[in-house]
C-alpha positions as CSV (number, residue, x, y, z in Angstrom):
1,M,32.3,36.7,-10.3
2,K,30.0,35.0,-13.0
3,S,31.4,31.7,-11.9
4,K,30.3,32.4,-8.1
5,G,26.6,33.9,-9.3
6,S,26.1,30.5,-11.3
7,I,27.3,28.4,-8.0
8,M,24.9,30.4,-5.6
9,A,22.2,30.4,-8.6
10,C,22.6,26.3,-8.4
11,L,22.6,26.5,-4.7
12,I,19.1,28.2,-4.3
13,L,17.8,25.9,-7.0
14,F,19.0,22.7,-5.1
15,S,17.4,24.3,-1.7
16,F,14.2,24.9,-3.6
17,T,13.8,21.5,-5.3
18,I,14.8,19.7,-1.9
19,T,12.2,21.6,0.0
20,T,9.6,21.1,-2.8
21,F,10.5,17.3,-2.4
22,I,10.2,17.2,1.3
23,N,6.8,18.7,1.2
24,T,5.4,16.6,-1.7
25,E,6.8,13.3,0.2
26,T,4.9,14.9,3.5
27,I,1.6,15.2,1.7
28,S,1.9,12.4,-0.7
29,A,-0.2,10.1,1.2
30,F,-3.4,11.9,0.7
31,S,-4.2,13.3,-3.0
32,N,-4.0,16.9,-3.3
33,Q,-7.4,17.7,-2.8
34,V,-8.9,19.8,-0.1
35,I,-10.9,17.3,1.5
36,Q,-14.2,18.8,3.0
37,R,-17.7,17.6,4.2
38,G,-19.6,15.6,1.9
39,A,-16.3,13.9,0.5
40,T,-16.2,10.1,0.0
41,G,-13.0,7.9,-0.8
42,D,-9.4,6.9,-0.2
43,D,-8.6,10.3,1.4
44,V,-11.5,10.3,3.8
45,V,-10.6,6.9,5.0
46,E,-7.1,7.9,5.6
47,L,-8.5,11.0,7.5
48,Q,-10.6,9.2,9.7
49,A,-8.3,6.6,10.2
50,R,-5.4,9.4,11.5
51,L,-8.1,11.0,13.5
52,Q,-8.8,8.0,15.3
53,Y,-5.4,7.1,16.1
54,N,-5.0,9.9,18.1
55,G,-8.5,9.6,19.8
56,Y,-10.1,12.8,18.2
57,Y,-12.7,10.4,15.8
58,N,-14.2,7.6,17.4
59,G,-16.6,6.8,14.7
60,K,-17.1,3.9,11.8
61,I,-14.0,4.6,9.4
62,D,-16.3,4.4,6.2
63,G,-14.7,6.6,3.9
64,V,-18.1,9.2,4.3
65,Y,-17.0,12.9,5.3
66,G,-20.0,13.2,7.5
67,W,-20.5,15.7,10.7
68,G,-18.8,13.4,13.0
69,T,-15.6,13.8,10.9
70,Y,-16.1,17.2,10.3
71,W,-16.2,17.8,14.3
72,A,-13.0,15.6,14.9
73,V,-11.2,17.7,12.2
74,R,-12.1,21.0,13.8
75,N,-10.9,19.7,17.1
76,F,-7.6,18.5,15.8
77,Q,-7.3,21.9,14.0
78,D,-7.8,23.9,17.3
79,Q,-5.5,21.4,19.5
80,F,-2.6,21.9,17.3
81,G,-3.0,25.6,16.8
82,L,-4.1,25.6,13.2
83,K,-5.0,29.0,11.7
84,E,-7.7,28.0,10.1
85,V,-10.4,26.0,12.2
86,D,-12.7,25.2,9.5
87,G,-13.2,21.7,8.9
88,L,-11.5,21.9,5.5
89,V,-8.5,19.6,5.2
90,G,-5.6,21.6,3.1
91,S,-2.3,20.7,2.8
92,K,-1.2,22.1,6.4
93,T,-4.0,20.2,8.1
94,K,-2.7,17.4,6.2
95,Q,1.0,17.8,6.8
96,T,0.0,18.2,10.7
97,L,-1.9,14.8,10.3
98,I,1.0,12.9,9.1
99,S,3.5,14.0,11.7
100,K,1.0,13.4,14.6
101,S,-0.3,10.2,13.3
102,K,0.4,7.0,11.5
103,Y,-1.9,5.2,9.3
104,Y,-1.6,1.5,8.5
105,R,-3.0,1.4,4.7
106,E,-3.2,-2.1,4.1
107,Y,-4.7,-3.1,7.4
108,V,-7.5,-0.9,7.0
109,M,-8.2,-1.4,3.2
110,E,-7.8,-5.5,3.8
111,Q,-10.9,-4.9,7.0
112,L,-12.8,-2.8,4.8
113,N,-12.5,-5.4,1.8
114,K,-13.8,-8.0,4.1
115,G,-16.7,-6.0,5.9
116,N,-15.1,-6.4,9.4
117,T,-15.7,-4.0,11.9
118,F,-12.4,-2.3,13.1
119,T,-11.0,0.7,14.8
120,H,-7.6,2.5,14.2
121,Y,-6.7,3.4,17.8
122,G,-2.9,4.1,18.4
123,K,-1.0,2.0,21.0
124,I,-3.4,-0.6,20.6
125,P,-2.2,-3.9,19.0
126,L,-3.8,-4.0,15.7
127,K,-4.8,-7.5,16.2
128,Y,-7.2,-6.4,18.8
129,Q,-9.1,-4.0,16.9
130,T,-11.0,-6.0,14.6
131,K,-13.9,-8.3,14.4
132,P,-15.2,-10.6,11.8
133,S,-17.8,-9.4,9.2
134,K,-21.3,-10.8,10.3
135,A,-20.8,-13.7,7.3
136,A,-18.0,-15.1,8.9
137,T,-19.7,-14.7,12.6
138,Q,-22.5,-16.9,11.1
139,K,-20.1,-19.3,9.7
140,A,-18.2,-19.3,12.9
141,R,-21.7,-19.9,14.9
142,Q,-22.9,-22.9,12.4
143,Q,-19.5,-24.2,12.8
144,A,-19.6,-24.5,16.6
145,E,-23.2,-25.4,16.7
146,A,-22.6,-28.2,14.4
147,R,-19.4,-29.3,16.6
148,Q,-21.9,-29.6,19.7
149,K,-24.3,-31.7,17.8
150,Q,-21.6,-34.3,17.0
151,P,-21.2,-37.3,19.3
152,A,-18.1,-38.1,21.1
153,E,-15.6,-40.1,19.5
154,K,-14.7,-43.2,20.6
155,T,-11.5,-43.9,21.7
156,T,-9.9,-47.1,20.3
157,Q,-7.3,-49.0,21.9
158,Q,-3.8,-48.7,20.1
159,P,-2.5,-52.2,19.2
160,K,0.8,-53.5,20.9
161,A,3.0,-53.2,18.0
162,N,2.0,-49.5,17.8
163,K,3.4,-48.8,21.7
164,Q,6.9,-48.5,21.1
165,Q,6.2,-46.0,18.1
166,N,4.4,-43.8,20.2
167,N,6.6,-43.5,23.4
168,T,6.3,-39.7,24.1
169,P,4.6,-39.2,27.3
170,A,0.9,-38.2,27.5
171,K,1.5,-34.7,28.9
172,A,3.9,-33.8,26.6
173,R,1.8,-34.7,23.3
174,K,-1.2,-32.8,25.0
175,Q,1.0,-29.4,25.4
176,D,2.3,-29.8,21.8
177,A,-1.3,-30.4,20.7
178,V,-2.7,-27.6,22.2
179,A,0.5,-25.3,21.5
180,A,-0.3,-26.4,17.9
181,N,-3.8,-25.5,17.8
182,M,-3.4,-21.8,19.7
183,P,-5.8,-19.1,17.9
184,G,-3.5,-16.5,16.5
185,G,-2.7,-13.9,18.8
186,F,-3.6,-15.5,21.8
187,S,-1.2,-17.4,23.9
188,N,-1.7,-20.5,26.2
189,N,-1.9,-18.5,29.2
190,D,-4.8,-16.4,27.6
191,I,-6.7,-19.0,26.5
192,R,-6.6,-20.9,29.9
193,L,-7.7,-17.4,32.0
194,L,-10.1,-16.8,29.6
195,S,-11.3,-20.5,30.3
196,Q,-11.3,-20.0,33.9
197,A,-13.5,-16.5,33.6
198,V,-16.2,-18.2,31.6
199,Y,-16.3,-21.6,34.1
200,G,-16.0,-19.1,37.1
201,E,-19.3,-16.8,35.6
202,A,-21.0,-18.8,33.8
203,R,-20.8,-23.0,34.6
204,G,-24.3,-24.4,34.6
205,E,-25.4,-21.9,32.0
206,P,-26.4,-23.0,28.4
207,Y,-23.2,-23.6,25.9
208,E,-24.5,-20.0,23.9
209,G,-24.5,-18.2,27.3
210,Q,-20.7,-19.1,28.4
211,V,-19.3,-18.3,24.6
212,A,-21.6,-15.2,25.1
213,I,-19.2,-14.1,28.3
214,A,-16.2,-14.8,26.3
215,A,-17.6,-12.7,23.6
216,V,-17.9,-10.3,26.0
217,I,-14.3,-9.8,27.6
218,L,-13.3,-10.2,23.8
219,N,-15.1,-7.1,23.1
220,R,-13.7,-5.4,25.9
221,L,-10.3,-6.7,24.7
222,N,-11.2,-4.7,21.4
223,S,-12.6,-1.6,22.6
224,P,-10.3,1.4,24.0
225,L,-12.7,1.6,26.7
226,F,-10.8,-1.3,28.7
227,P,-7.3,-2.7,29.1
228,N,-5.4,-4.3,26.0
229,S,-4.7,-7.3,27.5
230,V,-6.8,-10.7,28.4
231,A,-5.0,-10.2,32.0
232,G,-6.0,-6.5,32.4
233,V,-9.7,-6.9,31.0
234,I,-10.4,-9.9,33.4
235,F,-8.7,-8.6,36.6
236,E,-9.6,-5.0,36.2
237,P,-11.6,-4.1,39.5
238,L,-14.8,-5.0,40.1
239,A,-15.2,-6.1,36.4
240,F,-16.0,-9.8,37.2
241,T,-18.0,-11.5,40.2
242,A,-15.7,-14.6,40.0
243,V,-12.3,-12.5,40.3
244,A,-13.9,-11.1,43.7
245,D,-15.1,-14.2,45.0
246,G,-11.9,-16.2,44.2
247,Q,-14.0,-18.9,41.5
248,I,-11.5,-17.2,38.9
249,Y,-9.1,-19.7,39.9
250,M,-11.0,-22.9,40.0
251,Q,-10.3,-25.5,37.2
252,P,-12.2,-24.7,34.1
253,N,-13.7,-27.8,32.0
254,E,-13.7,-28.8,28.5
255,T,-16.9,-26.8,27.7
256,A,-15.4,-23.6,28.9
257,R,-12.5,-24.1,26.9
258,E,-14.5,-24.7,23.6
259,A,-16.6,-21.6,24.3
260,V,-13.7,-19.3,24.3
261,L,-11.9,-21.1,21.4
262,D,-15.8,-20.5,19.7
263,A,-15.5,-16.9,21.0
264,I,-12.3,-16.2,19.4
265,N,-13.3,-17.8,16.0
266,G,-15.9,-15.3,15.8
267,W,-19.1,-16.4,17.4
268,D,-20.6,-13.8,19.4
269,P,-24.0,-14.6,21.1
270,S,-24.2,-11.3,23.0
271,E,-24.1,-9.5,19.9
272,E,-21.1,-7.1,20.8
273,A,-21.9,-6.5,24.5
274,L,-19.7,-4.8,27.0
275,Y,-21.5,-5.7,30.0
276,Y,-23.9,-8.8,31.1
277,F,-25.5,-8.8,34.5
278,N,-27.4,-11.3,36.6
279,P,-31.1,-9.9,37.2
280,D,-31.8,-12.0,40.4
281,T,-28.7,-10.5,42.0
282,A,-27.5,-7.2,40.6
283,T,-28.5,-4.1,42.8
284,S,-26.6,-1.5,40.9
285,A,-28.7,1.4,39.4
286,W,-25.7,2.1,36.6
287,I,-25.8,-1.9,35.4
288,W,-29.6,-1.7,35.4
289,G,-29.6,1.7,33.2
290,R,-27.5,0.1,30.3
291,P,-29.3,-0.5,27.0
292,Q,-30.1,-3.9,27.0
293,I,-29.6,-6.3,24.0
294,K,-31.0,-9.6,24.9
295,R,-31.2,-12.4,27.8
296,I,-29.3,-15.6,27.6
297,G,-30.1,-18.1,30.5
298,K,-29.4,-16.2,33.9
299,H,-27.5,-13.3,31.9
300,I,-28.9,-9.8,30.4
301,F,-26.3,-8.4,27.8
302,C,-25.7,-4.6,27.8
303,E,-24.2,-2.2,25.5
């Protein structure tokens, strides 16, 4: 009997240890503090990121528990049937958050350290949820403007003796160069489609205006309000005039392509606009009612 009692006691202790270990593991992502309005720090960063992952929080992930975070927490608690709907993030709310969301800590901390504008929505690739910091954007703009001022390089004829060394077809060499210089996260088809859109929408506009059109498309790509692919954004019904009238299929020039690359590298003359329109032709009361940011060439850019 003594032996059986000892075994039973060991089993109970083992079961308790496992349960405690599981519970500890479940909430180990957060610290032990109850998170409440007014709190700051890494716990709040994770809280905001996890809430945003499921769409409960749409504000800035900044590690400050304000009213926006408070109401997001309450909505989350109510939605998942938690007993206390009070905005206090204790162990039960933490456990539910962890089980119902993901938290890409390295990504979030990297963006915060760099000062980037970013989001943490689920089902949207992280590469589409980041915008460069203002310093990086300014640097990209300066580099782009410097390139525009540079005179075109003169091509020099290769000596005949070198012809045999460079016998790769010109088309193949050009394709290899394009592939080698593709910006991260975008395919050759993405670049071409963006170039077609810029050319169809803004050819003849100032170069800054062409970059701004490309930037609007990228801004939509980074927004949860729009499709999460280049083709999805461009071919969304009624989104772009160039698609509606077929100009999207015109052959883009090199200027349009350079504008796309400058936008991808961080230059956004539109100042984070999601919409634009031509005031000479626009008749929609809705687009005229959007908050306007600035005008570049023939287009007004809006929030």
